[in-house]
C-alpha positions as CSV (number, residue, x, y, z in Angstrom):
1,M,23.8,-4.7,-19.4
2,S,20.4,-6.3,-19.8
3,N,17.4,-5.2,-22.1
4,Q,15.0,-5.7,-19.6
5,P,14.3,-4.1,-16.5
6,T,15.0,-5.7,-13.2
7,I,12.6,-6.4,-9.4
8,S,15.0,-7.5,-6.3
9,H,14.9,-6.6,-2.3
10,A,16.5,-3.8,-1.1
11,T,19.4,-3.5,-0.3
12,R,21.0,-1.4,2.9
13,E,23.0,1.0,0.3
14,D,19.9,1.6,-1.0
15,T,18.3,3.3,1.6
16,P,18.5,6.0,0.0
17,H,16.8,5.0,-2.9
18,I,14.3,4.3,-0.6
19,L,14.2,7.8,0.8
20,S,14.1,9.7,-2.0
21,L,11.6,7.2,-3.5
22,I,8.8,7.7,-0.4
23,R,8.9,11.4,-0.7
24,A,8.4,11.4,-4.0
25,L,4.9,9.7,-3.3
26,A,4.5,12.2,0.1
27,D,4.9,14.6,-2.4
28,Y,2.9,12.5,-5.5
29,E,0.0,12.6,-2.4
30,K,-0.1,16.4,-1.4
31,A,2.0,15.4,2.1
32,L,5.2,15.5,1.5
33,S,5.2,17.8,5.3
34,S,4.0,14.1,7.3
35,C,6.6,12.6,6.0
36,H,8.8,11.6,8.7
37,A,11.0,8.8,7.3
38,T,14.7,9.4,7.8
39,E,18.1,7.0,6.3
40,E,18.2,7.0,9.6
41,S,14.9,5.3,10.4
42,L,14.7,3.7,7.4
43,A,18.1,1.8,7.6
44,S,16.5,0.8,11.6
45,T,13.2,-0.6,10.4
46,L,13.3,-1.9,7.3
47,C,14.9,-6.0,6.5
48,F,17.5,-5.7,3.7
49,A,19.2,-8.4,1.7
50,P,22.8,-8.8,2.0
51,A,23.4,-8.3,-1.8
52,R,20.9,-7.9,-5.1
53,G,19.7,-10.7,-5.7
54,E,19.3,-12.2,-2.3
55,P,16.2,-12.5,-0.3
56,P,15.9,-10.3,3.0
57,S,16.6,-11.9,5.8
58,G,17.5,-10.4,9.6
59,P,15.7,-8.0,11.8
60,G,13.1,-5.5,10.4
61,Y,9.7,-4.7,9.9
62,A,9.1,-3.9,6.3
63,K,10.9,-5.6,3.2
64,V,11.3,-3.6,-0.4
65,L,11.4,-5.1,-3.7
66,L,13.4,-2.4,-6.4
67,I,12.6,-1.8,-10.3
68,R,15.6,-0.8,-12.4
69,T,15.2,0.7,-15.1
70,P,17.7,-1.5,-17.9
71,S,20.9,0.6,-17.5
72,D,19.8,0.0,-13.6
73,E,18.1,3.3,-12.9
74,V,15.7,3.1,-9.4
75,A,12.4,3.3,-11.4
76,G,10.3,2.2,-8.5
77,M,9.0,0.3,-5.4
78,G,6.6,-2.4,-3.5
79,L,7.0,-1.5,0.4
80,Y,5.3,-4.7,1.7
81,F,5.2,-6.2,5.2
82,N,3.8,-10.1,6.6
83,N,0.3,-9.8,7.8
84,Y,-1.9,-12.7,8.6
85,S,-5.2,-14.2,8.0
86,T,-7.6,-15.9,10.4
87,W,-9.9,-17.3,8.7
88,W,-7.1,-18.8,5.9
89,A,-4.8,-19.6,8.7
90,A,-2.2,-18.2,6.0
91,P,0.3,-15.8,5.8
92,G,0.2,-12.8,3.6
93,V,2.2,-10.1,2.2
94,Y,0.4,-6.6,2.8
95,L,1.5,-3.7,0.7
96,E,2.1,-0.2,1.8
97,D,3.6,2.2,-1.0
98,L,3.6,0.9,-4.9
99,F,5.5,3.6,-6.2
100,V,6.5,4.4,-9.8
101,L,8.8,7.5,-10.9
102,P,6.7,9.7,-13.2
103,E,9.0,9.1,-16.0
104,H,9.0,5.3,-15.7
105,R,5.1,5.2,-15.6
106,N,3.2,3.3,-18.5
107,K,6.1,0.6,-19.1
108,G,4.3,-1.9,-17.3
109,Y,6.5,-1.7,-13.8
110,G,3.0,-1.3,-11.8
111,K,2.5,-4.1,-12.9
112,L,5.8,-5.8,-12.4
113,L,6.4,-4.8,-9.2
114,I,2.4,-6.0,-8.2
115,G,3.3,-9.8,-10.2
116,A,6.2,-10.3,-8.0
117,L,4.2,-9.0,-4.6
118,A,1.8,-12.0,-5.4
119,K,5.2,-14.0,-6.5
120,E,6.1,-13.4,-2.7
121,V,2.6,-14.6,-1.0
122,K,3.3,-17.9,-3.5
123,R,6.3,-18.0,-2.1
124,I,5.6,-18.4,1.6
125,G,1.9,-20.3,1.3
126,G,-0.1,-17.1,1.5
127,K,-3.4,-16.4,0.4
128,R,-3.9,-12.6,-0.1
129,L,-1.8,-9.6,-0.9
130,E,-4.1,-6.4,0.8
131,W,-3.0,-2.6,0.1
132,C,-5.0,0.6,0.6
133,C,-5.7,3.6,-1.8
134,L,-6.5,6.5,-1.7
135,K,-10.2,7.2,-2.7
136,W,-8.9,10.7,-5.1
137,N,-6.4,8.5,-7.1
138,K,-8.5,7.3,-9.4
139,P,-5.6,6.4,-11.8
140,S,-4.5,3.9,-9.7
141,L,-8.0,2.8,-8.6
142,D,-8.0,2.2,-12.7
143,F,-5.0,0.6,-13.0
144,Y,-6.1,-2.1,-9.5
145,K,-9.2,-3.1,-11.5
146,M,-7.9,-3.4,-14.3
147,L,-5.5,-6.6,-12.9
148,G,-8.4,-7.5,-11.3
149,A,-7.8,-6.5,-7.6
150,E,-11.2,-5.7,-5.6
151,Q,-12.4,-3.4,-3.5
152,M,-13.7,-3.8,-0.7
153,E,-16.6,-1.6,-0.2
154,D,-17.5,-3.3,2.7
155,W,-14.6,-2.9,5.2
156,V,-13.4,0.7,6.6
157,T,-9.0,1.6,7.0
158,L,-9.1,2.5,10.5
159,R,-5.6,3.9,12.6
160,A,-4.6,5.7,15.3
161,D,-1.3,7.4,15.6
162,G,-0.6,10.2,17.4
163,E,-1.8,11.2,20.5
164,A,-4.7,8.2,19.8
165,L,-2.5,5.5,19.9
166,D,-0.1,6.9,23.5
167,R,-3.9,7.2,24.5
168,L,-4.9,3.9,23.6
169,A,-1.6,2.9,25.0
170,G,-2.3,4.3,28.2
171,S,-5.8,3.1,28.9
172,A,-4.2,-0.1,28.4
173,E,-1.7,-0.4,30.9
174,K,-4.7,1.4,33.4
175,V,-6.7,-1.8,32.9
176,A,-3.7,-4.8,32.7
177,K,-0.6,-5.7,32.9
178,V,0.5,-5.4,29.5
179,Q,3.4,-7.7,28.5
180,V,5.0,-7.0,25.8
181,E,8.6,-7.4,24.9
182,S,10.7,-5.1,23.7
183,K,14.1,-4.8,21.7
């Protein structure tokens, strides 16, 4: 057993840990009732490493880095997917969720996860690491600022989901023949 924390991509066997972390994050954000993830939905949408210490491969839309304590307890995660910058003409990483369990905070685990994600950006020849943070989450905003992250004042995050997403998809079908490959 090492006396250092370890970071590796999640394997399929880590799905229960990932779900537990997602639910803990939703609870922290006071939105647990809005969390609809299940082990089954995660298993069918995440890209997993075939074994701990190996890179993820195969189908899936997002990847998860797990940080484990020196005693091998899962302490947190960084769930991310690749994005693309047209101005750089280069890939990047979008961090969807960074979460460290409360009992493991203030040990540097969040900083280690962000560093591992920055390393992943460099590995793929990427140019940026991006994420969003809730405005009320001052501890996290302060943490990100301390790391050197810039708050993008001129950009607004927009989202369409639920009925709005259904309407948009339906309106596209009405005005054009939309060809999207299905799995």
